[in-house]
C-alpha positions in Angstrom: 49.8 -74.2 -74.9 48.6 -70.6 -74.6 49.4 -69.1 -71.1 46.9 -66.5 -70.0 47.9 -63.8 -67.5 45.1 -64.5 -65.2 42.2 -66.9 -64.8 39.2 -66.1 -62.5 37.3 -69.1 -61.2 33.7 -68.2 -60.6 31.3 -65.8 -62.3 29.2 -64.6 -59.4 29.6 -61.4 -57.4 33.1 -62.2 -56.4 34.4 -63.3 -59.8 32.9 -60.5 -61.7 34.3 -57.8 -59.5 37.7 -59.6 -59.4 37.9 -59.6 -63.2 36.6 -56.1 -63.5 39.1 -54.7 -61.0 42.0 -56.6 -62.6 41.2 -55.2 -66.1 40.6 -51.7 -64.7 44.1 -51.7 -63.3 45.6 -53.5 -66.3 43.3 -53.2 -69.4 45.5 -55.2 -71.7 45.7 -58.3 -69.5 44.7 -61.6 -71.0 42.0 -62.8 -68.7 39.4 -65.5 -68.7 36.5 -66.1 -66.2 35.4 -69.8 -66.0 32.2 -71.0 -64.3 30.4 -74.3 -64.3 26.9 -72.8 -64.6 25.2 -72.1 -67.9 24.6 -68.4 -66.9 26.6 -65.9 -64.8 25.7 -65.0 -61.3 27.0 -67.8 -59.1 24.4 -68.2 -56.4 22.2 -65.9 -58.4 22.6 -67.6 -61.8 19.3 -68.3 -63.6 19.4 -72.0 -62.7 19.4 -71.4 -59.0 16.5 -68.9 -58.9 13.0 -69.8 -57.8 9.7 -68.0 -57.3 9.5 -65.5 -54.4 13.3 -65.6 -53.8 14.5 -62.3 -52.5 17.9 -61.0 -51.4 18.7 -60.6 -47.7 20.1 -57.1 -48.3 17.7 -54.3 -49.3 17.9 -52.0 -52.2 20.9 -49.7 -52.2 23.0 -52.3 -50.2 23.2 -55.1 -52.8 25.1 -53.5 -55.6 28.7 -52.5 -56.5 29.9 -48.9 -56.0 30.4 -48.1 -59.7 27.0 -49.3 -61.0 23.7 -48.6 -59.4 21.0 -51.2 -59.4 17.9 -50.0 -61.4 14.9 -49.5 -59.2 12.4 -51.2 -61.5 9.2 -52.4 -59.8 7.3 -54.9 -61.8 5.6 -58.3 -61.7 5.0 -60.9 -64.4 1.3 -60.4 -65.0 -0.7 -60.7 -61.7 0.8 -58.0 -59.4 2.7 -58.0 -56.1 1.8 -57.0 -52.6 3.5 -54.2 -50.7 5.6 -56.8 -48.9 7.0 -58.1 -52.1 5.1 -61.4 -52.1 2.6 -62.3 -54.8 0.0 -65.0 -54.7 0.6 -66.6 -58.0 2.6 -69.8 -58.7 3.0 -71.6 -62.0 4.6 -75.0 -62.5 5.8 -74.0 -66.0 8.0 -71.1 -65.1 11.3 -70.5 -66.7 14.1 -70.6 -64.2 13.7 -67.7 -61.8 10.5 -66.2 -63.2 6.9 -67.3 -63.2 3.6 -65.6 -63.8 2.5 -63.5 -60.8 6.0 -63.6 -59.3 7.7 -60.4 -58.1 10.8 -59.9 -60.3 11.9 -56.3 -59.5 12.4 -54.1 -56.5 9.5 -53.6 -54.2 8.4 -50.3 -52.7 9.8 -51.4 -49.4 13.2 -52.2 -51.0 13.1 -56.0 -51.3 15.1 -57.2 -54.3 13.9 -60.3 -56.2 16.3 -63.0 -57.2 15.6 -62.2 -60.8 16.5 -58.6 -60.3 19.9 -59.6 -58.7 20.7 -61.8 -61.7 19.8 -59.1 -64.2 21.9 -56.6 -62.3 25.0 -58.9 -62.4 24.4 -59.4 -66.1 24.3 -55.6 -66.7 27.4 -55.3 -64.6 29.2 -57.7 -66.9 27.9 -55.7 -69.9 28.9 -52.3 -68.5 32.5 -53.4 -67.9 33.0 -55.6 -71.0 33.2 -58.9 -69.1 31.0 -61.0 -71.4 33.8 -61.6 -73.9 36.0 -62.9 -71.1 33.4 -65.5 -69.9 33.6 -69.3 -70.4 30.4 -70.6 -68.9 29.4 -74.2 -68.6 33.1 -74.8 -67.8 33.7 -76.5 -64.5 37.3 -76.7 -63.2 38.0 -80.2 -62.0 41.5 -79.7 -60.6 44.3 -77.2 -60.3 48.0 -77.9 -60.1 51.2 -75.8 -60.1 53.5 -76.7 -62.9 56.7 -74.6 -62.8 55.7 -71.0 -62.7 52.2 -71.5 -64.1 48.9 -72.8 -62.9 47.3 -75.7 -64.9 43.5 -76.0 -64.7 41.9 -79.3 -65.9 38.3 -78.9 -67.1 35.7 -81.5 -66.2 34.4 -83.7 -69.0 36.8 -82.6 -71.8 40.0 -82.7 -69.7 41.1 -79.6 -71.6 43.9 -77.8 -69.7 44.0 -74.1 -69.3 47.3 -72.4 -68.2 47.8 -69.1 -66.4 50.4 -67.1 -64.6 48.0 -65.9 -61.9 44.9 -67.5 -60.4 42.0 -65.8 -58.7 39.6 -68.2 -56.9 36.3 -66.4 -56.6 33.8 -69.2 -56.0 32.8 -67.9 -52.6 31.6 -70.2 -49.9 28.1 -71.2 -51.1 28.9 -73.5 -54.0 28.7 -77.0 -52.4 25.4 -77.9 -50.7 25.6 -79.5 -47.2 23.1 -82.3 -46.6 23.3 -84.0 -43.2 23.3 -87.8 -43.2 19.8 -89.0 -42.3 19.1 -92.8 -42.4 16.6 -93.6 -45.1 14.1 -96.3 -44.1 12.4 -96.4 -47.5 11.1 -92.8 -47.9 8.5 -92.9 -50.7 8.8 -89.2 -51.6 11.6 -87.0 -52.9 14.5 -85.3 -51.1 16.4 -82.3 -52.3 18.6 -79.4 -51.2 17.2 -75.9 -51.4 19.7 -75.2 -54.1 17.6 -77.3 -56.5 14.4 -75.2 -56.0 15.2 -73.0 -59.0 15.0 -75.7 -61.6 12.0 -76.2 -63.9 11.8 -79.9 -63.0 11.7 -79.1 -59.3 8.9 -76.6 -59.8 6.9 -79.2 -61.7 7.4 -81.8 -59.0 6.3 -79.4 -56.3 3.2 -78.5 -58.3 2.2 -82.1 -58.5 -1.2 -82.8 -56.8 0.4 -85.7 -55.0 2.7 -83.4 -53.1 0.6 -82.0 -50.3 2.9 -81.7 -47.4 6.6 -80.8 -47.5 9.1 -81.1 -44.6 11.7 -78.3 -44.5 14.8 -78.9 -42.5 17.0 -76.0 -41.4 16.8 -72.5 -40.0 18.9 -70.4 -42.4 17.7 -67.8 -44.8 17.2 -70.5 -47.5 14.8 -72.2 -45.2 12.7 -69.1 -44.8 12.8 -68.7 -48.6 11.8 -72.3 -49.1 8.9 -72.2 -46.6 7.6 -69.0 -48.2 7.8 -70.4 -51.7 6.0 -73.7 -50.7 3.2 -71.8 -48.9 2.7 -69.6 -52.0 2.6 -72.8 -54.1 -0.4 -74.0 -51.9 1.5 -76.7 -49.9 1.4 -77.4 -46.2 4.7 -77.2 -44.5 6.2 -79.1 -41.6 9.2 -77.0 -40.6 12.1 -78.2 -38.4 14.5 -75.3 -38.0 16.8 -77.5 -35.8 18.4 -74.5 -34.1 21.5 -75.4 -32.0 22.3 -72.2 -31.0 23.2 -53.1 -40.3 25.9 -51.5 -42.1 27.0 -48.7 -39.7 30.3 -48.4 -37.8 28.2 -48.0 -34.7 27.5 -51.8 -34.5 31.1 -52.6 -35.3 32.3 -50.5 -32.4 30.5 -52.7 -30.0 31.6 -55.9 -31.7 35.0 -57.2 -30.2 37.3 -57.5 -33.2 41.0 -57.5 -34.1 40.6 -55.0 -37.0 39.7 -51.8 -35.0 42.8 -50.9 -33.0 42.1 -47.5 -31.7 39.5 -45.0 -30.4 36.2 -46.1 -28.8 36.5 -49.7 -29.9 39.8 -50.1 -28.2 38.5 -48.5 -25.0 35.3 -50.7 -24.9 37.1 -54.0 -25.5 40.6 -53.6 -24.1 41.6 -50.6 -22.1 38.4 -49.4 -20.4 37.4 -50.6 -16.9 35.9 -54.0 -17.1 33.2 -53.3 -14.5 31.8 -50.7 -16.9 32.7 -51.8 -20.4 31.6 -55.4 -20.3 28.1 -54.8 -19.0 27.9 -51.9 -21.5 28.8 -54.2 -24.4 26.6 -57.1 -23.3 23.8 -54.8 -22.5 24.0 -53.1 -25.9 23.7 -56.5 -27.8 20.9 -57.6 -25.5 19.0 -54.4 -26.2 19.4 -54.7 -29.9 18.4 -58.4 -29.7 15.4 -57.5 -27.6 14.2 -54.9 -30.2 14.6 -57.4 -33.1 12.9 -60.2 -31.2 10.1 -57.9 -30.2 9.6 -57.0 -33.9 9.4 -60.7 -34.7 6.8 -61.3 -32.0 8.2 -64.7 -31.1 5.8 -65.0 -28.2 2.7 -64.6 -30.2 2.1 -68.2 -31.1 3.6 -71.7 -30.5 4.9 -71.7 -34.0 6.9 -68.5 -33.6 8.1 -69.6 -30.1 9.7 -72.6 -31.8 11.7 -70.1 -34.0 13.0 -68.1 -31.1 16.9 -68.2 -31.0 18.2 -70.8 -28.5 20.5 -68.3 -26.8 17.8 -65.7 -26.2 19.0 -62.1 -25.9 22.6 -63.3 -26.2 22.0 -64.8 -29.7 22.9 -61.6 -31.5 26.3 -61.3 -29.8 27.5 -64.9 -30.2 25.3 -66.5 -32.9 23.3 -63.9 -34.8 19.9 -65.3 -35.5 19.0 -65.6 -39.2 17.5 -62.5 -40.7 15.9 -64.5 -43.5 12.4 -64.0 -42.2 12.8 -60.3 -42.4 12.9 -60.6 -46.2 9.4 -62.1 -46.1 7.2 -59.9 -43.9 4.0 -61.7 -45.0 5.4 -65.0 -43.8 4.8 -64.0 -40.1 1.0 -64.1 -40.7 1.2 -67.7 -41.8 3.5 -68.6 -39.0 1.3 -67.2 -36.3 -1.9 -68.6 -37.8 -0.3 -72.1 -38.0 -3.0 -73.5 -40.3 -0.6 -74.4 -43.2 2.8 -74.3 -41.5 3.8 -76.0 -38.3 7.2 -75.3 -36.7 8.8 -78.0 -34.6 12.0 -77.5 -32.6 13.3 -80.9 -33.5 15.9 -82.6 -35.6 15.1 -85.1 -38.3 16.4 -88.5 -37.2 15.2 -90.8 -40.0 13.4 -90.8 -43.4 10.5 -93.2 -43.2 8.1 -94.6 -45.8 5.5 -91.8 -45.5 7.4 -89.0 -43.7 10.2 -88.3 -41.3 11.0 -89.4 -37.7 12.0 -86.7 -35.3 14.4 -86.9 -32.3 11.6 -86.8 -29.8 10.2 -90.1 -31.2 7.3 -88.5 -33.1 6.5 -89.0 -36.8 5.5 -86.3 -39.3 3.8 -87.1 -42.6 5.5 -85.7 -45.6 5.5 -86.2 -49.4 8.8 -84.4 -50.0 11.7 -83.2 -47.8 13.7 -80.0 -48.6 17.1 -79.7 -46.8 17.8 -76.0 -46.3 20.9 -76.9 -44.3 23.4 -74.5 -45.8 26.7 -75.1 -47.5 29.9 -76.8 -47.0 32.9 -74.4 -46.6 34.4 -76.3 -49.5 33.8 -79.4 -51.5 36.0 -82.4 -50.5 37.5 -82.3 -54.0 37.6 -78.5 -54.3 40.2 -77.6 -57.0 43.4 -78.6 -55.2 44.6 -82.0 -54.1 44.9 -82.9 -50.5 48.7 -82.5 -50.5 48.4 -79.0 -52.1 45.6 -77.7 -49.8 47.8 -76.3 -47.1 50.1 -74.5 -49.5 47.0 -73.0 -51.1 45.7 -71.8 -47.7 42.6 -74.1 -47.7 41.2 -76.5 -45.2 42.2 -80.1 -45.7 40.1 -83.3 -45.2 43.4 -85.1 -44.6 45.8 -84.6 -41.7 48.8 -82.5 -42.1 52.2 -84.1 -41.8 53.4 -83.8 -38.2 55.7 -80.8 -38.5 53.1 -78.7 -40.3 50.4 -79.7 -37.8 52.6 -78.8 -34.8 53.5 -75.4 -36.4 49.8 -74.4 -36.9 48.8 -75.8 -33.5 51.4 -73.5 -31.9 50.2 -70.6 -34.0 46.6 -71.3 -33.0 47.5 -71.4 -29.3 49.5 -68.1 -29.6 46.7 -66.5 -31.5 44.0 -67.6 -29.1 46.1 -66.2 -26.2 46.4 -62.9 -28.0 42.7 -62.7 -28.7 41.8 -63.4 -25.1 44.3 -60.8 -23.9 43.2 -58.1 -26.3 39.5 -58.9 -26.2 38.7 -60.4 -22.8 35.0 -60.7 -23.5 35.8 -63.5 -26.0 37.3 -65.6 -23.3 33.6 -66.3 -22.4 32.8 -67.7 -25.9 30.0 -70.3 -25.4 30.7 -74.0 -26.0 34.4 -73.3 -26.6 35.8 -76.6 -25.3 33.3 -78.8 -27.2 33.3 -77.1 -30.6 37.0 -76.5 -31.4 37.8 -77.9 -34.9 41.1 -79.3 -36.1 43.8 -77.0 -37.4 43.3 -78.7 -40.7 39.8 -77.2 -40.8 41.1 -73.6 -40.7 41.5 -71.4 -43.7 45.1 -70.3 -43.7 44.6 -67.1 -45.7 46.3 -63.9 -44.8 43.7 -61.1 -44.7 41.3 -63.8 -45.9 42.7 -63.2 -49.4 46.1 -64.9 -50.0 47.9 -68.0 -48.7 49.7 -67.1 -45.5 52.5 -69.5 -46.3 53.2 -68.4 -49.9 56.8 -67.8 -50.7 57.6 -64.1 -50.7 58.5 -64.1 -54.4 55.3 -66.1 -55.3 52.4 -63.8 -55.9 50.3 -66.0 -58.2 47.2 -67.0 -56.1 44.5 -65.0 -54.5 40.9 -65.5 -53.2 37.9 -63.2 -53.3 34.7 -63.9 -51.2 36.2 -66.4 -48.7 34.7 -64.5 -45.7 31.0 -64.7 -44.9 29.6 -61.2 -44.2 26.5 -59.1 -44.4 28.4 -56.3 -46.3 29.2 -58.5 -49.3 29.6 -56.0 -52.1 31.6 -53.6 -50.0 33.9 -56.4 -48.8 34.2 -58.1 -52.3 35.3 -54.8 -53.9 37.9 -54.2 -51.2 39.2 -57.8 -51.4 39.4 -57.6 -55.2 41.5 -54.4 -55.2 43.7 -55.8 -52.4 44.2 -59.1 -54.4 44.9 -57.3 -57.7 47.5 -55.1 -56.0 49.1 -58.1 -54.4 49.2 -60.2 -57.6 50.7 -57.3 -59.6 53.4 -56.7 -57.0 52.0 -53.3 -56.0 51.4 -54.0 -52.4 53.8 -54.5 -49.6 53.0 -57.4 -47.2 54.8 -58.6 -44.1 57.2 -61.5 -44.0 55.9 -65.1 -44.3 56.4 -65.6 -40.5 54.4 -62.5 -39.7 51.6 -63.4 -42.1 51.3 -66.8 -40.5 51.1 -65.2 -37.0 48.4 -62.8 -38.1 46.5 -65.5 -39.8 46.6 -67.7 -36.7 45.3 -64.8 -34.6 42.5 -64.1 -37.2 41.4 -67.8 -37.1 41.4 -67.8 -33.3 39.2 -64.6 -33.3 36.8 -66.0 -35.9 36.4 -69.2 -33.9 35.7 -67.4 -30.6 33.7 -64.4 -31.9 30.9 -66.3 -33.7 29.7 -69.9 -33.1 29.2 -70.3 -36.9 32.8 -69.1 -37.2 33.9 -72.5 -36.1 32.7 -73.8 -39.5 33.5 -71.0 -41.9 35.3 -67.6 -41.8 32.7 -65.1 -40.7 32.5 -61.4 -39.9 28.9 -60.1 -39.5 29.2 -56.9 -37.6 32.9 -56.4 -38.1 33.1 -56.1 -41.9 33.7 -52.3 -41.9 36.8 -52.5 -39.6 38.0 -55.4 -41.8 37.5 -53.3 -44.9 39.4 -50.5 -43.2 42.4 -52.8 -42.7 42.4 -53.7 -46.4 42.3 -50.1 -47.6 44.8 -49.1 -44.9 47.3 -51.5 -46.5 46.5 -50.0 -49.9 47.0 -46.4 -48.7 43.4 -45.5 -49.5 41.1 -43.6 -47.1 38.1 -45.8 -46.1 36.4 -43.2 -44.0 34.0 -42.0 -46.7 31.6 -39.8 -44.8 31.8 -36.1 -44.5 31.9 -35.7 -40.7 32.6 -37.8 -37.6 28.9 -38.1 -36.6 27.9 -39.5 -40.0 31.0 -41.7 -40.0 29.9 -43.3 -36.7 26.1 -43.5 -37.2 25.2 -43.2 -40.9 24.5 -46.3 -43.0 27.4 -47.3 -45.2 26.4 -48.2 -48.8 28.5 -49.5 -51.6 28.2 -46.2 -53.4 30.2 -44.6 -50.6 33.2 -46.3 -52.1 32.6 -45.1 -55.6 35.9 -44.4 -57.5 38.1 -46.3 -55.0 40.1 -48.1 -57.6 40.9 -44.9 -59.4 41.8 -43.3 -56.1 44.3 -46.1 -55.4 45.8 -45.8 -58.9 46.1 -42.0 -58.6 47.6 -42.2 -55.1 50.2 -44.6 -56.4 51.1 -42.2 -59.2 51.4 -39.3 -56.7 53.1 -41.4 -54.0 50.4 -40.6 -51.4 49.5 -42.8 -48.5 46.6 -43.4 -46.1 44.9 -40.3 -44.8 46.7 -38.0 -47.2 44.5 -39.4 -49.9 40.8 -38.6 -50.0 40.6 -35.7 -47.5 37.8 -37.0 -45.4 39.5 -37.8 -42.1 37.8 -36.3 -39.1 39.8 -34.5 -36.4 40.7 -36.3 -33.2 38.8 -33.9 -31.1 35.6 -34.5 -33.0 36.1 -38.2 -32.8 36.7 -38.0 -29.0 33.5 -36.0 -28.5 31.5 -38.5 -30.6 33.0 -41.4 -28.6 32.0 -39.8 -25.3 28.5 -39.0 -26.5 28.1 -42.6 -27.8 29.1 -44.2 -24.4 26.8 -41.9 -22.4 23.9 -42.4 -24.8 24.2 -46.2 -25.0 24.7 -46.4 -21.2 21.6 -44.4 -20.6 19.5 -46.5 -23.0 20.8 -49.8 -21.6 20.1 -48.8 -18.0 16.6 -47.7 -18.9 15.9 -51.0 -20.7 17.3 -53.0 -17.8 15.3 -51.0 -15.3 
């Protein structure tokens, strides 16, 4: 059996950058990328695109550092509005594109799903990845056999072997559909993942489908509602709410990654009577501005979409930004003639519609579940007994000794988080929402198994942290993972890795309500990236001066050339700030910090007054 040097599982954003980075560092490596879809792209493969789908990130933020996304503006035949939404809809579209559907980049910077797919395809072409791809190849199971990984493929039971394994499937592969009792529903149900298929489009276009119930409040729900309205359907929407890329936001977000400067003062060493109201006031101010832009109070429909935690939502449970990608949708929401928003949960599927938790009935010919994704499928790659060693959540219970160890690490980590970041001691619903330790990802730096033996550097993950700065994070994770796998990165002892991982898990759970389901870092991704590049000895402060460093928008292009910088720094034996030459002076940083506190304090006081 041929043994490859490395296999990358997943051909989306994460898998492509993982493979590209590995080959850039070691061009002669034998490498294969496997993916179950027929086309590359992962979430953005052709099969999962549908009309009017747009990316959450705007143009310039959704690309890798070493290949700019083309700024093509075009529509298939019938034009596109300034908002990026076109009126046309055809049941006979090829996956992802239909006549009249916006397929490029709008003047306002919206990126269509088709443009994202084409960009990833051009990325694979630019870096010679197509010849390494095995598409339509789903991995059924992974086991460790001696010093190699054996991957069994679904259907054929063919076995691939490799020395090193990079799992880059990300966390949006397995749809989550809540259990809803079906009392003979006469229509069809589907997950929003299915909206990109030709068959789904034909079913939606059927004259017999007049009203569609959409369940969920995530970005995919906004996308689904927008698509259905453009298809001429009426929508009953049950969001069922339960609850930018600058360092400035990260400074006000309590996190474990930023250990000095203004962030440390705000969250740990500064006087609580000043810093806590300042931090809470900042997030409430930003939330107030965003909610004001959305005009939640303008109609009963929009009031039903208002975040349940009000002005505190942005701090603890950031409201979905999906609606921001469909500006024209607000008009339909406020008018309420074709879409009705109900702040209810679906309790049952009934013969001609759905029953809600308040006892009311809503007619529907079809139900779309836009309810997000499972962190991992129950049968994801590794067997139950191998999950812990692989650093992944386990549906089965740990054996008692392992369970006790991780419970102790969790308690210690939680105590550390509350001591270092006192604001997080006030995390909402903490007692009722705490998951099992088996539900945690035990990944050091969110990249490698924390409990791996020191001599075993054969497994790494890319994309197992939900974030708004995806391309920036994926590139940093890929380089960190490659350096680790090739033995070119020093890491702490196993015991220290486990302690840090316990603290990181405790922070994720307390910092964000959605962090109790999946690893999440929304406003904190730049400090996280800093920590990865710090380990690599690469300067992550890419701006030219302290003011820009604090307030300017970070884009992927700011990290252009970072892999070569790391390779050159290793050759020269340079570390950290010595490499790159863009570190600001302490005096400038201090002045910027003072200015920031004074300015934000003034704005918050004015807003509260």
